[in-house]
C-alpha positions as CSV (number, residue, x, y, z in Angstrom):
1,M,83.5,62.2,121.5
2,N,86.5,60.4,120.0
3,K,85.6,61.9,116.6
4,V,85.5,65.4,118.0
5,K,88.9,64.8,119.7
6,R,90.4,63.6,116.4
7,L,89.1,66.6,114.5
8,F,90.3,69.0,117.1
9,K,93.8,67.5,117.0
10,G,93.8,67.6,113.2
11,N,92.9,71.3,113.2
12,L,94.9,72.2,116.3
13,K,96.9,74.9,114.4
14,Q,93.8,76.6,113.3
15,Y,92.2,76.7,116.7
16,S,95.5,77.8,118.2
17,L,95.6,80.8,115.8
18,L,92.1,81.9,116.7
19,I,92.8,81.6,120.4
20,A,96.1,83.6,120.0
21,L,94.2,86.3,118.0
22,V,91.5,86.6,120.7
23,A,94.1,86.6,123.5
24,I,96.1,89.4,121.7
25,I,92.9,91.5,121.2
26,A,91.9,91.0,124.8
27,F,95.4,91.9,126.1
28,F,95.6,95.1,124.1
29,Q,92.0,96.0,124.8
30,I,92.8,95.9,128.6
31,V,96.2,97.6,128.5
32,T,95.0,100.4,126.2
33,G,92.0,101.2,128.3
34,G,89.5,100.1,125.7
35,L,91.0,102.2,122.9
36,L,91.8,99.2,120.6
37,L,88.2,98.4,119.9
38,K,86.9,101.9,119.6
39,P,84.8,102.1,116.4
40,M,87.2,104.6,114.8
41,N,90.2,102.5,115.6
42,V,88.6,99.4,114.2
43,S,88.1,101.2,110.9
44,N,91.7,102.4,111.0
45,I,92.9,98.8,111.5
46,V,91.0,97.8,108.4
47,F,92.7,100.6,106.4
48,Q,96.1,100.1,107.9
49,N,96.2,96.3,107.2
50,A,94.4,96.1,103.8
51,Y,97.6,96.0,101.8
52,V,99.1,93.3,104.1
53,V,96.1,91.0,103.5
54,I,96.3,91.5,99.8
55,L,100.0,90.8,99.6
56,A,99.7,87.9,102.0
57,I,97.1,86.2,99.8
58,G,99.4,86.4,96.8
59,M,102.4,85.3,98.9
60,L,100.5,82.3,100.1
61,M,100.1,81.1,96.5
62,C,103.9,81.3,96.1
63,I,104.6,79.6,99.4
64,L,102.3,76.7,98.5
65,T,104.4,75.9,95.5
66,G,107.2,74.7,97.8
67,G,108.1,77.3,100.4
68,N,109.1,79.8,97.8
69,I,108.8,83.5,98.6
70,D,108.7,86.8,96.6
71,L,111.1,89.3,98.0
72,S,110.2,91.9,95.4
73,V,106.6,92.7,96.4
74,G,107.5,95.9,98.4
75,S,109.4,97.3,95.4
76,V,106.5,96.4,93.0
77,V,104.1,98.2,95.3
78,A,106.4,101.2,95.1
79,L,106.7,101.0,91.3
80,V,103.0,100.7,90.8
81,S,102.2,103.6,93.2
82,A,104.8,105.7,91.4
83,A,103.3,104.9,88.1
84,A,99.8,105.8,89.3
85,G,101.1,109.1,90.7
86,Q,102.9,109.9,87.4
87,M,99.9,109.1,85.3
88,I,97.1,110.6,87.5
89,I,98.8,113.5,89.2
90,V,101.5,114.6,86.7
91,W,100.1,113.6,83.3
92,K,96.4,114.1,84.3
93,W,95.3,110.8,82.7
94,D,91.8,109.4,83.4
95,V,91.7,107.6,86.8
96,Y,90.1,104.4,85.5
97,F,92.4,104.1,82.5
98,S,95.4,104.6,84.8
99,I,94.2,102.0,87.2
100,G,94.0,99.5,84.3
101,I,97.5,100.4,83.2
102,C,98.8,99.8,86.8
103,L,97.2,96.4,86.9
104,I,98.8,95.5,83.6
105,L,102.1,96.7,84.9
106,G,101.8,94.4,87.9
107,I,100.9,91.5,85.6
108,M,103.9,92.2,83.4
109,V,106.2,92.2,86.4
110,G,104.8,88.8,87.4
111,I,105.3,87.5,83.8
112,W,108.9,88.6,83.9
113,Q,109.7,87.0,87.2
114,G,107.5,83.9,86.6
115,F,109.4,83.2,83.3
116,W,112.8,83.0,85.0
117,I,111.5,81.0,87.9
118,A,109.2,78.5,86.1
119,Y,110.9,77.9,82.8
120,V,114.6,78.8,83.3
121,R,114.5,77.4,86.8
122,I,116.5,80.1,88.5
123,P,115.7,79.9,92.3
124,A,112.8,82.2,93.3
125,F,114.9,83.8,96.0
126,I,117.5,85.0,93.4
127,V,115.0,86.2,90.8
128,T,112.8,88.1,93.3
129,L,115.9,89.5,95.1
130,S,117.0,90.8,91.7
131,G,113.5,92.2,91.1
132,Q,113.6,93.9,94.5
133,L,116.6,95.9,93.3
134,V,115.4,96.5,89.8
135,F,111.9,97.7,90.6
136,R,113.1,99.9,93.5
137,G,115.6,101.5,91.2
138,A,112.9,102.0,88.5
139,T,110.8,103.7,91.1
140,L,113.5,106.1,92.1
141,L,114.1,106.9,88.4
142,L,110.4,107.4,87.7
143,L,109.9,109.8,90.7
144,N,113.4,111.3,90.5
145,G,113.5,111.3,94.3
146,M,110.3,113.4,94.7
147,T,107.0,112.6,96.3
148,L,103.9,113.1,94.2
149,A,100.7,114.3,95.9
150,P,97.7,114.6,96.2
151,F,95.6,112.2,94.3
152,P,92.1,113.2,93.1
153,S,89.1,112.2,95.2
154,N,87.7,109.8,92.6
155,Y,90.9,107.8,93.0
156,L,90.9,107.9,96.8
157,M,87.3,106.7,97.1
158,F,88.3,103.1,96.1
159,S,90.4,102.5,99.2
160,T,89.8,105.3,101.7
161,G,86.1,105.9,101.2
162,F,83.0,104.4,102.9
163,I,79.9,102.8,101.4
164,A,76.5,104.5,102.1
165,K,78.2,106.8,104.6
166,A,75.1,108.9,105.1
167,A,72.6,106.0,105.7
168,R,72.4,106.4,109.5
169,V,69.6,105.6,112.1
170,N,69.3,106.3,115.8
171,F,69.2,103.0,117.8
172,M,68.9,103.3,121.6
173,G,70.7,106.6,121.6
174,T,73.5,105.5,119.3
175,E,73.9,106.6,115.6
176,L,74.4,103.5,113.5
177,N,75.0,102.9,109.8
178,I,72.0,100.8,108.8
179,V,73.6,99.5,105.6
180,C,76.6,98.2,107.6
181,L,74.3,96.5,110.1
182,I,72.3,94.8,107.4
183,T,75.4,93.7,105.6
184,G,76.9,92.2,108.8
185,V,73.7,90.1,109.5
186,A,73.5,89.0,105.8
187,I,77.2,87.8,105.8
188,A,76.6,85.9,109.1
189,L,73.6,84.2,107.6
190,I,75.3,83.3,104.4
191,F,78.3,81.9,106.3
192,C,76.0,79.7,108.4
193,V,74.2,78.4,105.3
194,V,77.5,77.7,103.5
195,Q,78.9,75.9,106.5
196,V,75.8,73.7,106.9
197,I,75.8,72.8,103.2
198,S,79.5,72.0,103.3
199,N,79.2,69.8,106.4
200,N,76.3,67.9,104.8
201,S,78.3,67.4,101.6
202,R,81.2,66.0,103.5
203,K,78.9,63.7,105.4
204,R,77.4,62.3,102.2
205,K,80.9,61.6,100.8
206,G,81.9,59.7,103.9
207,Y,84.4,62.3,105.3
208,E,84.7,63.0,109.0
209,T,82.4,65.8,110.2
210,V,81.8,67.5,113.5
211,T,78.8,66.8,115.6
212,P,75.7,69.0,115.2
213,L,76.4,70.6,118.6
214,A,80.0,71.4,117.7
215,L,78.9,72.8,114.3
216,A,76.2,75.0,116.0
217,L,78.8,76.3,118.5
218,K,81.2,77.2,115.7
219,L,78.4,79.0,113.7
220,L,77.2,80.8,116.8
221,V,80.7,82.1,117.8
222,I,81.8,83.2,114.3
223,S,78.4,84.7,113.4
224,A,78.4,86.7,116.7
225,A,81.9,87.9,115.9
226,L,80.9,89.0,112.4
227,I,77.9,90.9,113.6
228,W,79.8,92.5,116.4
229,F,82.6,93.6,114.0
230,F,80.1,95.2,111.6
231,T,78.3,96.8,114.5
232,L,81.6,98.5,115.5
233,L,82.0,99.7,111.9
234,A,78.4,100.9,111.9
235,Q,79.1,103.2,114.9
236,Y,81.7,105.1,112.9
237,Q,81.3,105.7,109.2
238,G,80.1,102.3,108.0
239,I,81.8,99.8,105.6
240,P,85.2,100.9,104.3
241,T,85.4,100.5,100.5
242,V,88.6,98.6,100.8
243,L,86.9,96.0,102.9
244,V,84.7,95.1,99.9
245,I,87.9,94.6,97.9
246,L,89.3,92.4,100.6
247,G,86.1,90.4,100.9
248,A,86.0,89.7,97.2
249,L,89.6,88.6,97.1
250,L,89.2,86.3,100.2
251,I,86.1,84.7,98.6
252,V,87.7,84.2,95.2
253,Y,91.0,82.8,96.5
254,T,89.3,80.6,99.1
255,F,87.2,79.1,96.4
256,F,90.2,78.7,94.1
257,T,92.3,76.8,96.7
258,T,89.5,74.6,98.0
259,K,87.1,73.9,95.1
260,T,89.2,74.0,91.9
261,V,91.4,71.4,90.2
262,A,94.2,74.1,89.8
263,G,94.0,74.8,93.5
264,R,94.4,71.1,94.4
265,H,97.3,70.9,92.0
266,L,99.0,73.8,93.7
267,Y,99.0,71.9,97.0
268,A,100.2,68.8,95.3
269,L,103.1,70.8,93.7
270,G,104.2,72.0,97.1
271,G,103.8,68.6,98.7
272,N,106.0,66.8,96.2
273,E,106.9,68.4,92.9
274,K,108.3,65.3,91.2
275,A,105.3,63.2,92.2
276,A,102.9,65.9,91.0
277,R,104.7,66.2,87.6
278,L,104.5,62.4,87.1
279,S,100.8,62.5,87.9
280,G,100.2,64.9,85.1
281,V,100.3,68.3,86.9
282,K,101.8,71.0,84.8
283,T,104.2,72.2,87.4
284,N,106.0,74.8,85.3
285,R,102.7,76.5,84.5
286,L,101.7,76.6,88.1
287,F,105.0,78.2,89.1
288,F,104.5,80.8,86.4
289,L,100.9,81.6,87.3
290,A,101.7,81.9,91.0
291,Y,104.2,84.7,90.3
292,V,101.9,86.4,87.7
293,N,99.2,86.4,90.3
294,M,101.6,87.8,92.9
295,G,102.5,90.7,90.5
296,F,98.8,91.4,90.0
297,L,98.0,91.5,93.7
298,A,101.1,93.6,94.4
299,A,99.7,96.1,91.9
300,V,96.4,96.1,93.7
301,A,98.1,96.6,97.0
302,G,100.3,99.4,95.5
303,M,97.2,101.4,94.5
304,V,95.4,100.8,97.8
305,F,98.5,101.9,99.7
306,A,99.1,105.0,97.5
307,A,95.5,106.0,98.1
308,R,95.8,105.6,101.8
309,L,98.9,107.8,101.9
310,N,97.4,110.1,99.2
311,S,100.9,110.2,97.7
312,A,103.5,108.3,95.7
313,S,106.8,108.2,97.6
314,P,110.2,106.7,96.7
315,V,110.3,104.9,100.1
316,T,106.8,103.3,99.7
317,G,106.8,99.5,100.2
318,T,109.8,99.2,102.4
319,S,109.7,95.9,104.3
320,F,106.2,95.1,102.9
321,E,107.5,91.7,101.7
322,L,108.4,90.8,105.3
323,D,104.9,91.7,106.5
324,A,103.3,89.5,103.9
325,I,105.6,86.6,104.5
326,G,105.1,86.9,108.3
327,A,101.3,86.9,107.9
328,C,101.5,83.6,105.9
329,F,103.8,81.8,108.2
330,I,102.0,83.0,111.4
331,G,98.7,82.0,109.7
332,G,99.8,78.4,109.4
333,A,101.5,78.1,106.0
334,S,104.4,75.6,106.0
335,A,107.9,76.7,105.3
336,Y,108.2,73.5,103.2
337,G,105.2,74.3,101.0
338,G,101.9,72.5,100.3
339,V,100.2,73.6,103.5
340,G,98.3,76.8,104.3
341,T,94.9,78.3,103.9
342,V,93.5,81.7,102.9
343,G,91.6,81.9,106.1
344,G,94.7,81.2,108.1
345,T,96.6,83.8,106.2
346,L,93.9,86.3,107.1
347,I,94.2,85.4,110.8
348,G,98.0,85.8,110.5
349,A,97.6,89.2,109.0
350,L,95.2,90.2,111.7
351,I,97.6,89.1,114.4
352,M,100.3,91.2,112.8
353,G,97.9,94.1,112.5
354,M,96.7,93.9,116.1
355,L,100.3,93.7,117.4
356,N,101.2,96.8,115.3
357,N,98.2,98.8,116.3
358,G,98.2,97.8,120.0
359,M,101.9,98.6,120.5
360,S,101.5,101.9,118.7
361,I,98.6,102.9,121.0
362,M,100.8,102.0,123.9
363,G,103.5,104.3,122.6
364,L,106.1,101.6,122.1
365,S,108.9,102.5,119.7
366,S,109.0,101.0,116.2
367,N,112.3,99.3,117.1
368,L,110.7,97.3,119.9
369,Q,107.8,96.5,117.6
370,Q,110.2,95.0,115.1
371,V,111.7,92.8,117.9
372,V,108.3,91.6,119.0
373,K,107.1,90.8,115.4
374,G,110.4,89.0,114.7
375,L,110.0,86.8,117.7
376,V,106.3,86.0,116.9
377,L,107.4,85.0,113.3
378,L,110.2,82.8,114.6
379,G,107.8,81.1,117.1
380,A,105.2,80.4,114.3
381,V,107.8,78.8,112.0
382,A,109.3,76.9,114.9
383,M,105.9,75.5,115.7
384,D,105.5,74.4,112.1
385,V,108.9,72.6,112.1
386,I,108.4,71.0,115.4
387,S,104.9,69.7,114.6
388,K,106.3,68.3,111.3
389,M,109.0,66.5,113.2
390,N,106.5,65.1,115.7
391,L,104.2,64.0,112.8
392,D,107.1,62.1,111.2
393,L,107.4,60.1,114.5
394,L,103.7,59.1,114.6
395,P,102.6,55.6,113.6
396,K,101.2,55.5,110.1
397,R,97.6,55.1,111.1
398,K,97.6,58.1,113.5
399,K,99.5,60.2,110.9
400,A,96.8,59.5,108.4
401,V,94.1,60.8,110.8
402,V,96.1,64.0,111.5
403,L,96.7,64.6,107.9
404,E,93.0,64.1,107.0
405,G,92.0,66.6,109.7
406,A,94.6,69.2,108.4
407,K,93.2,68.9,104.9
408,S,89.6,69.5,106.1
């Protein structure tokens, strides 16, 4: 029992996030009369928040380096979407070739900013603020103040289409997408297998692990949630194509941050740059790659968002950087760097998305929505700062227990 209590305390922030997300969903489900979790609205939530999740994953890598942020991502999204519109709509270039050029453009933006931040050591805030102005201006020049539309269908399918849309069966009077149902069950099974293997591996290495009962309860709850989510999607059109992109990114970056040497070095850099450098970590290279990666993911988000709007507009990407930063901090990333997970960032993005969608269904003005999101962000960062202050006051032995739980 004491072991479970220690693990719960060490992961209190993660559990608090999940409880907060469930509470927000339950609240809006009640006040909207059940509209929030209608199958069509669930699909809309996926489409509406895909770009936030993509940007937040990249922003997390920057924040892990020491609390640094990228203020230019909204402008990069606008620049990439404008470039895609110019190449595909105006110049009639091949869609796949244009997508490749857009990804290269995002990487080049990341190289430009990463060079000044990592090797010249200009503060990231200044470099990315400059980038925000430069890339927004370049977008306006490229579009000449006009909106380009529409994109061809073979471009839109990557982020607004559905997989196996026609594969439907009748189950107890309800039309369901069979591919979506099978995918949901398969993902739940894979999740359970991976968690059991991971738990056994930790046990063999002598790390603290949860009891079999606690593990079974965790697997039951999360698996049920996954199957329920895919069942809702199956009642509409099935699996959104963009969900596949999000799933791939989440798996790749979770593996990178938890299972690779470079990922561990990223956390070490954010924890103490000087100590990391003296330990042999190539800190300049990590800074550089973090911002190159951010440019790449901003390009992906730009193409996803342009497809959703079916247009390239000069005002695209406004305040996107704030949504990404907010998702990271709400999801448990530390303002000081070195702390944060991809899973937590996903939960933070979902909290932001549910707040946006729920308040929109209720008919609340966008001004009031900004107030609510701002207060939620402040509260999340305040919790991080206060918990850090309390941790500093703990005796050394208790502090070690809490830190070990947070790493797990």
